[in-house]
C-alpha positions in Angstrom: 2.7 4.7 -4.3 0.6 6.6 -1.8 2.5 9.5 -0.4 2.1 10.3 3.2 0.6 13.8 3.7 3.1 16.5 4.8 2.3 18.8 7.7 4.6 21.6 6.5 4.9 23.5 3.2 8.3 22.0 2.4 8.5 23.7 -1.0 8.3 27.1 0.7 10.6 26.1 3.6 13.3 24.6 1.3 13.5 28.0 -0.5 15.2 29.3 2.7 18.0 26.7 2.5 20.5 27.4 -0.2 22.4 24.2 0.2 19.3 22.1 -0.5 19.3 23.4 -4.1 22.9 22.3 -5.0 24.0 19.3 -7.0 26.8 16.9 -6.2 28.8 14.5 -8.4 28.0 16.6 -11.4 24.3 16.6 -12.0 23.0 14.7 -9.0 20.4 16.6 -6.9 21.4 16.6 -3.3 19.2 14.5 -1.0 20.3 15.4 2.5 19.4 12.7 5.0 22.1 13.3 7.7 20.2 15.7 9.9 20.9 13.8 13.1 24.6 14.6 12.6 24.2 18.2 11.5 21.2 20.1 10.2 21.4 22.7 7.4 20.9 26.4 8.1 18.4 28.7 6.5 19.3 32.1 4.9 18.0 33.8 8.0 20.7 32.2 10.2 23.4 32.7 7.6 22.4 36.4 7.3 22.5 36.8 11.1 26.2 35.8 11.1 27.1 38.0 8.1 25.2 40.9 9.7 27.0 40.5 13.0 30.5 40.4 11.5 29.7 43.2 9.0 28.1 45.6 11.5 28.5 44.7 15.2 31.6 42.7 15.8 33.2 43.4 19.2 33.9 41.7 22.5 31.0 41.5 24.9 30.5 42.7 28.5 33.8 44.6 28.5 33.5 47.8 26.5 31.5 51.0 26.6 31.8 51.9 22.9 28.9 51.4 20.5 30.0 48.2 18.9 30.7 46.5 22.3 27.2 47.6 23.5 25.6 46.3 20.3 27.4 43.0 20.5 26.5 42.5 24.1 22.9 43.2 23.4 22.8 40.7 20.6 24.6 38.1 22.6 22.4 38.4 25.6 19.4 38.6 23.3 20.3 35.2 22.0 20.3 33.9 25.6 16.8 35.4 26.1 15.6 33.6 23.0 17.0 30.2 24.0 15.7 30.6 27.5 12.2 31.2 26.3 12.5 28.3 23.8 13.1 25.8 26.6 11.0 27.6 29.2 13.8 28.6 31.6 15.0 31.6 33.4 17.8 33.3 31.4 20.4 33.0 34.2 20.0 29.2 34.0 21.1 29.1 30.4 24.9 28.5 30.0 26.5 28.6 26.6 29.1 26.0 25.7 30.6 25.0 22.4 28.5 21.9 22.0 26.6 19.2 23.9 29.8 17.3 24.6 31.3 20.2 26.4 28.1 20.7 28.4 28.0 17.1 29.5 31.8 17.2 30.3 31.1 20.3 32.4 28.5 18.6 34.5 30.5 15.4 34.9 33.6 17.3 36.0 32.0 19.8 38.4 30.0 17.0 40.1 33.3 15.2 40.6 34.9 18.3 42.1 32.0 19.4 44.2 31.6 19.0 48.0 28.5 17.8 49.8 25.7 17.3 49.1 26.2 17.0 45.3 29.7 15.8 44.9 30.5 12.3 43.6 32.5 10.3 46.1 34.3 6.9 46.1 31.8 4.1 46.2 29.0 6.3 44.7 27.2 5.0 41.6 26.7 6.8 38.3 24.0 5.3 36.0 23.9 5.8 32.2 22.3 3.7 29.4 23.7 1.4 26.8 22.3 3.6 24.0 24.2 6.8 24.9 26.3 8.8 22.6 30.0 8.5 23.6 29.7 12.1 24.9 27.5 10.8 27.6 29.6 7.8 28.4 33.2 8.8 28.3 33.0 11.9 30.7 31.3 9.7 33.3 33.9 6.9 32.8 36.6 9.5 33.4 34.9 10.9 36.5 34.3 7.4 37.9 37.8 6.3 37.3 39.3 9.4 38.8 37.2 9.3 42.0 36.6 5.6 42.5 32.9 5.6 41.8 31.1 2.8 39.9 29.5 3.2 36.5 26.4 1.2 35.8 23.9 1.2 32.9 20.5 0.2 31.6 20.5 -2.4 28.9 18.5 -2.3 25.6 15.7 -4.7 24.6 15.6 -6.4 21.2 13.1 -3.8 20.1 15.6 -1.0 20.8 13.9 0.3 24.0 15.5 0.7 27.4 15.2 -2.3 29.6 13.7 -1.0 32.8 13.1 -4.4 34.4 15.7 -3.6 37.0 14.9 0.1 37.5 14.6 0.0 41.3 17.8 -2.1 41.7 19.9 -0.1 39.3 18.9 3.3 40.7 19.3 2.9 44.4 20.5 4.7 47.5 24.1 4.6 46.2 23.2 6.3 43.0 24.5 9.9 42.8 23.7 10.7 39.1 21.6 9.3 36.3 22.6 10.6 32.9 20.6 9.6 29.8 19.7 10.5 26.3 16.2 11.9 25.6 16.1 10.6 22.0 18.7 8.1 20.8 20.8 9.3 17.9 21.2 5.8 16.5 18.0 4.0 17.5 15.6 6.9 17.4 14.1 5.7 20.7 12.3 8.3 22.8 13.1 7.3 26.4 10.7 7.4 29.3 12.3 10.4 31.1 9.4 10.9 33.5 9.7 7.3 34.9 13.5 7.6 35.3 13.4 11.1 36.8 10.8 10.0 39.4 12.9 7.0 40.5 16.2 9.0 40.6 14.7 11.8 42.7 13.2 9.2 45.1 16.7 8.2 46.0 18.2 11.7 45.9 20.1 11.3 42.7 20.5 14.1 40.1 19.3 13.6 36.5 21.3 14.8 33.5 19.5 14.7 30.1 21.1 14.8 26.7 18.5 16.5 24.5 20.7 16.9 21.4 18.2 14.9 19.3 15.0 16.3 21.0 15.5 20.0 21.2 15.6 20.4 17.4 12.5 18.2 16.8 9.9 18.8 19.4 8.8 21.2 22.1 11.4 21.1 24.9 10.2 22.3 28.3 12.9 21.9 30.9 10.4 22.5 33.7 8.1 19.7 32.6 10.9 17.3 32.0 12.0 17.5 35.6 15.7 16.8 35.0 18.3 18.7 36.9 20.5 19.5 33.8 19.7 19.4 30.1 22.3 19.7 27.3 21.8 20.3 23.6 23.6 21.8 20.6 23.0 24.5 18.0 24.2 22.7 14.8 21.4 20.1 15.0 18.7 22.8 15.2 19.4 24.9 12.1 22.1 26.9 13.9 25.9 27.1 13.4 28.6 24.8 14.7 30.5 25.8 17.8 27.6 26.6 20.1 25.9 24.4 22.7 23.6 24.9 25.6 23.6 23.7 29.2 20.5 24.3 31.3 20.8 23.7 35.0 18.7 24.4 38.1 19.8 27.7 39.6 20.4 26.3 43.1 22.7 23.6 41.6 24.6 26.1 39.4 25.1 28.4 42.3 26.4 25.7 44.6 28.7 23.8 42.2 32.2 25.0 41.4 33.1 26.6 38.0 34.4 24.4 35.1 36.9 26.7 33.5 38.8 29.7 34.9 39.7 33.0 33.2 38.1 36.2 32.1 34.4 37.0 32.5 33.7 34.2 35.1 35.3 36.1 37.9 34.0 38.7 40.4 37.4 39.6 41.9 40.9 38.2 41.6 43.8 38.6 44.0 47.1 36.7 44.0 45.7 34.7 46.9 42.1 33.9 45.9 39.4 34.6 43.4 35.7 34.9 43.7 33.2 34.2 40.9 30.6 36.0 38.9 27.0 35.3 39.2 25.0 33.1 36.9 25.3 32.3 34.0 28.7 34.0 33.6 30.3 31.8 36.3 30.4 29.0 33.7 31.4 31.1 30.6 35.1 31.8 30.9 36.8 33.8 28.2 35.5 35.4 25.1 32.3 33.4 24.2 31.0 32.3 20.8 29.3 35.6 20.2 28.4 35.3 16.5 27.3 31.7 17.1 24.9 32.7 19.9 23.4 35.5 17.7 22.9 32.9 14.9 21.4 30.4 17.3 18.9 33.0 18.3 18.0 33.4 14.6 17.6 29.6 14.4 15.2 29.7 17.4 13.3 32.5 15.7 12.9 30.4 12.6 11.8 27.3 14.5 9.3 29.4 16.5 7.9 30.8 13.3 7.1 27.4 12.1 6.0 26.0 15.4 7.7 23.1 17.2 4.4 21.1 17.3 4.2 21.5 13.5 7.8 20.3 13.2 7.1 17.3 15.3 4.0 16.4 13.4 5.7 16.7 10.0 8.6 14.5 11.1 6.3 11.9 12.5 4.6 11.7 9.1 7.9 11.5 7.2 9.3 8.9 9.6 6.1 6.8 9.4 6.4 6.8 5.6 10.1 6.0 5.7 9.6 3.1 8.1 6.9 1.7 5.8 9.0 2.0 2.7 12.2 0.7 4.3 10.4 -2.4 5.5 9.5 -3.1 1.8 13.2 -3.6 1.0 14.3 -7.2 1.0 17.2 -8.0 3.3 16.9 -4.7 5.2 16.9 -4.8 9.0 15.9 -1.8 11.1 18.0 -1.4 14.2 15.6 0.1 16.7 11.9 0.5 17.0 10.1 -0.3 13.7 7.0 1.9 14.5 6.6 5.6 15.2 5.5 5.0 18.8 7.9 6.9 21.0 10.3 7.4 18.2 12.3 10.2 16.7 13.3 10.9 13.1 16.5 8.9 12.8 16.4 5.4 11.3 19.4 3.1 11.4 19.5 -0.1 9.3 21.6 -2.8 7.8 21.3 -4.2 4.3 22.0 -7.9 4.1 25.8 -8.6 4.3 26.7 -5.3 2.6 28.9 -3.2 4.8 27.2 0.1 5.7 30.3 2.0 4.4 29.7 0.5 1.0 26.0 1.3 1.2 26.8 4.9 2.0 29.4 5.2 -0.8 27.0 4.0 -3.5 24.2 6.2 -2.1 26.5 9.2 -2.2 27.3 8.6 -5.9 23.5 9.1 -6.5 23.5 12.3 -4.4 22.0 10.8 -1.3 23.7 11.8 1.9 23.3 9.4 4.9 25.5 8.6 7.8 27.4 5.3 8.2 29.3 3.9 11.1 28.6 3.4 14.8 27.4 7.0 15.1 29.4 7.6 18.3 27.2 5.0 20.0 29.4 1.9 19.5 27.9 -0.1 22.5 24.6 -0.2 20.6 26.3 -1.9 17.6 27.9 -4.3 20.0 24.6 -5.0 21.6 23.0 -5.9 18.2 26.0 -7.8 16.9 26.7 -5.5 14.0 29.8 -3.5 13.0 27.9 -0.4 12.0 24.7 0.9 10.5 23.5 3.1 7.8 21.4 6.0 9.2 18.9 8.2 7.5 17.6 11.1 9.5 14.9 13.7 8.7 14.0 17.2 9.6 11.5 19.9 8.9 12.5 20.3 5.2 12.5 16.5 4.5 10.0 15.2 1.9 8.4 11.9 0.9 10.2 12.3 -2.4 13.5 12.2 -0.6 12.4 8.9 1.1 11.6 7.5 -2.3 15.0 8.6 -3.6 16.6 6.7 -0.7 14.6 3.5 -1.6 15.6 3.8 -5.2 19.2 4.3 -4.1 19.1 1.2 -2.0 17.9 -0.7 -5.0 21.0 0.6 -6.8 23.1 -0.6 -3.9 21.7 -4.1 -4.2 22.2 -4.2 -8.0 25.7 -3.0 -7.6 26.6 -5.7 -5.2 24.5 -8.4 -7.1 22.1 -8.9 -4.2 
């Protein structure tokens, strides 16, 4: 077997990830291929959390003692790192607990807002059939509450967005277009520029779910042209419990706050409150301080490797995985079967074997994949399947792990007599 060249020194990189050296089920070496759900964290990120709680733990923005000042500097330093990572002014970076909360924030404040941005009865909201539930359900709730109409782009047999009705679907009644940058189930990289151009022609706002792109490629919010971008820390080497919403400053200043409480206020009387400036207007209560510090450490790690290098490595691994998977009799890839405009998550079915059974047998051999509808059930309905098995790769993934997956699938077939 010819091994596809790697663009990164994965032996060196993997030394930074303690969990990648553990065994499971006794003596089975862990093969971690569930990165689209949650990535692993390097020692540098883990150490940042330990250091924060060991030496600097205090509430931020509210104290004048040494620990409070140190915690505030670390927290806001994390914001500076994230802002630079996505090429944004720091005041446009709002911390949430994950992408889901960021998308819910936008869906709700646009539902509450007045003119010109507020969604009104009869307005239309456009999403796609390949969205994560976090980018469907909030818009359904907003549309139902207000009396707006939810519409969506379909999916082609190849797993691409069907743009044949682009001009009809995005029209003068469209208020918001919200779509995923890279599909978490299909791996499809969507044509953001084309959709943004059409949406802005009719005066609609564009919300982009970048949960599967921010960890894997250079993300420049200025170049993307969207009005809001959401992503999450736990998919990009960071901890759970921290997400990011970027929004255009003029929009964030005009729109109402999402949550009320401490830190997001300027003044409070019993009759009325006024709100803090950006980004604190959208960060009510004690924020996820340690998580932001650790996310900053994750950004440092990714910058040290280089996002272009990460993208090139994943492209090579995905190309190799697609080739090898297509050698498996009875395996059907759900989504694009080439690396053109494709991310590093590959979903598939294996004959009539249920994905849950595939995943269980693979786990017994130490191979961690995802099974189910991946919070994107409309995609499974579109392709007439109950679920898929998904293997997803990251900067520490190796060709040997792909080979282990293929060997594991052979074991699955033997187990079920296929």
